[in-house]
N, C-alpha and C positions, 0 to 999 in steps of 0.2 A: 401720291394721289390725294386729292382733296375731296372730302365727303360732305355733302349737304343734305339736310332733311326737308328742304323746300326750295322752290325756284325763285323766291322773291329776291330781287336785287342782283341776280347772277349775271345779268346782261352787262352791268357796270363792272363786275369783277373779272369777267372772262369774255374776251372778244372772239368772235368767229367760232362759236361752239359748233362742233360737228357731232351730232347726237344720235346714238342708237337707242331705239325704243323696244321694250319687251320684258318678259319675266326672266329669261335666261337661266332656267333651272337646268343644271347639269353642265352648262357651258360646253355643249357638244359641238361636233364638227360644223353644224349649221350656224350656231352662234359664233364659233371661231371664224368662219368665213365672213360673217357680217362685221365683226369687230376688226378683223384684218383689213377688210376693204375700207372701213371707216377710218382707221388709223392712217392708212395710206393716203386717203383723200384729204385728211386734215393736214398732212405734211405738204401736200401739193398746194393747198390754199392758205397755208400759214395759220391754220386753225388749231383748236384744242379738242382732242378726242374725248368724248364724254358719253356716259350712259345714263339714261333716265329710266328708273325701274321702281318697283314697289316693295314695301314690307308692311304687313305680311302679304303672302300670295293673295290676289284678289278673291280667289275662291273661299278663303277663310272667312271673309266678310260677307260675300254674296251667297255662298252655298256651303256653310261650314261642315255639313254632313257628307259632302262630296269632295272635299279638298284632298288632293292626292298627297302622298308622302313626298318629301323633297329629296332630290338626288344629292344636293350639296347644302351644307349649312351656310348661314349668312356670312360667317367669318371666312370660311373657305372661299366662297364666291368673291368676297371682297379682295382677297389675295390674288385670285386668278384674274380678276379684272385688271389689277395693277400689272401683273405679269404679261398680260396681253397688250399693254400699252395705253390703257385708259388713264387719263390724268384727272378727270373730274367725274365723280360718281354722285348722281342726284338720286338719293334713296328716299322716296316719298312715302309717308304713312298712307296706306290705302284705307279710306273711310267710306261710309255710305254717302256722305256729302260729295266726296270726290267722284263716286260712282255715278252720281246724278248729273255730272257735268256733260254737256253735249259735246260731240266730236268737234263741232265747229268752234266752240269756246275753248276747248283744249288747244286747238291749233293756233287760234288768234291770240288768246290771252296768255297761255303758258309758253308755247313754243316761240311765237313771234314777239309778243310784247315784253315778256319778262326774261326770256332766254336769248332772244335775238339770234336764233339759230342761223348758221350759214348753210348747213345741210342736215338732212335727217335720213337715217338708215333704218329700214324696217324689213321684216321677213315677208314673204309672199302671202302668208295667211294671217298677218297681223290685224287685229281688230282693237278698237279703242272707243272711249266715250260711252255715254249712257246706252245700255242694252247692247253694247258692242256694235253700234251702228257705223262707227268709223272704219274705213277701209283704206288700203294703200292708194286706191284710185282717188278717194276724196283728199287724201294728203297731197297727192301730186297736183290736183286741181288748185288747192289753196296755196301750195308752194309756188306755183307759177304766178299767182296774183300777189303774193306777199314777198316774193323775191328770194326764196331759198330753194335749194336743190332737194329732191327726194330720190333716194336710191332704194329700189325694191330688190331684195336679194332672192334669187330663184332658189328653189329647193335643192339642197345638197343630197345626192343619192349615193347609196352604197349597194352594189349588186341590184340596182333598179329600185331599191326601197328608200323613200324619203326619210332623212334623219329627223327624229322628233323626240322630245322628252317623254311623250306618252309611250312610244315604242320602247325606249330604253328602260322605263319603269317596268314595263311588262316583262322584258327580258331578265331584268334583275330579280323580279319577283318569282321567276321560274328557275333562277339559278344559272341562267345562260350567260356566264361571265365573259367568255371569249367573244361571243356575239355582241354583247353590250359594248365591249371595248372598241369594236369596229366602228360603232356609231358615235361613241364619246370622243374617240381620238386619244384616249389614255385608259389605263387600267382603272376599273371602278375601285373606289376606296371609301372608307369611313374613318372618322377621327373621334377620339373619345378619351376619357380619363380612365386610368387603370384603378379599379376598386377591389375591395376585398370580396372574395367568393367563398366557396366551401373548402378550398384548398385540397380538394380530392386529387388534383393532378400531382401534387407533391407525393402523395402516398403511392401513386401509380408509377412514379419515376419520370413524369413529364409535367413539370410545373407550368401553369398557364397564367396568362394575364387576362383578367376579366374586364371587359371594356364596356363602359357606360356611354351611350351616345344620346344625342338630343332626341326627344320623343317623336319629333316630326320627320326624322330622317329615315329614308328607305334603307332597310337592311336586307341583303340578298336572302334567297330562300334557305330554309334549313338544310344543313348538309355540312360536309367537310371539304375544305378548300386549301389549295396551296396558296401561300400568301408571301408578300414581302412587307416587312414592318419597318417603318421609319421611327427611330428613337433618337431624338435630337438630330444630328447630322448623319447618323449611321443607319445603314440598311441591313436588316437581318432576314434570312429565310425563315419561314415558319409554316405551321399548319393551324388553321382556324376551324373551330367547330361552332356552328350556329344552330341552336335548337334547345331541346328540353332535357337532354341527357337521359334518354329512356332506360338505359341500363340501371340507373339508380333512382329514377323517379317515374311517376305516372305521366301520362301525356298532358295533364293539366298543369304541370310545373311551368314556372315562368321561363320564357325564352331568354337565353343568354348568348353572349358572344365571348368565346374563350380562344386565346391564341397561345400556342406553344412556340417560342422563339428558338431556333436552332443556333447552337454555338454562342449562346448568350448567358452571362451570369450577372446578377445584380438585382437590385430592388427597384421595381417600376411603380410601386404603389403611389398614387397621387400624380403620376406623370401623364401627360397627354401624348398619345402615340397615333400614328396613321397606319392603317392596314390596307395594303393594296391586294385585291383579289386577282390572282392570275389564272386559276383554273379550278373548277369544281371537281373534286376527286370522287365523291360518292354521296349517297344519301346518308342521313343519320339513321342509325339502326340500334336495336336493343340486342346486347350480347348476353350469353348465358352465364358468363363469369367475368370477373375482373381480368383474369389471365387471358381470356379470349380477346378482350378489349385491348389489352397491352400489345398483343401480337398484331392486331389491326392497326393500332397507332403507329407501330414501327414500320409497317408497310406504307402507311400514309406519309411518314417522314421520308422514306426512301423515294417515294414518288415526288414529293416536294423538292428534294435535292435534284432529281432528274429535271425538274422545271427551272433550275437555277439560271438557265440562259435566257429566260423570259425577261422582257424589258418592262420597266415601270414607266 
């Protein structure tokens, strides 16, 4: 996959671009439907499947106090785009100057003149241009005049509920892992570097990997989860604790992500690992003693092993 930070000159480098527009946070089932249709159409017309999106999320520039946490990091999203069949990724820096561009200018100047798009794919609720005035209907109108197709993807629904990044964020924030996975189309996960922690897990007999994730990434609600952990090419079962470790600290203690890998031995410090959340086992709670905590951890491990048949 080739990646560009602007659209200038791409018409000459890539003929017949079939472009998907959007933020694509989470790359959930709705996004997967759009990209799947886009890739299929590009094959039909001998085109090149592409995505045009922004970094950072437009809300970080327009309303920084209201920007939502991201479901996926930029690096993870890039890899997933490639896995879904995207060959050209146009990742444009979002600025206030760009935000002032009218919808009409975006269509005529960017999509038509510089990209020479063969087709454009958008979601049913996609908006663009200054003040979000651009709509799929406007895109269709201009597409007819300028000679490119516009495909508007209808909402993908699960149990009558439209799939959306907003809904998925809400579910993850509530710890509703299984429900979120239904809309994502895959187990929710985080990636991060294993860093040094308090090493209290070693003294309890359950060594843990403390994971540091990017500050703008959404971490599920505090609690204990059964997980699958990808270390290199290997997958291990595990139990993750997200929270403030109230048995040993007050509630004001910094939130941490700790994972105990089952049937694993080795040094993970400095490694990047991926943690797939398969089920929320329980709330985080304060125990009266270390012994009581150890007994509960063993019960959590037994439950995690019972979840071993879950798919990542």
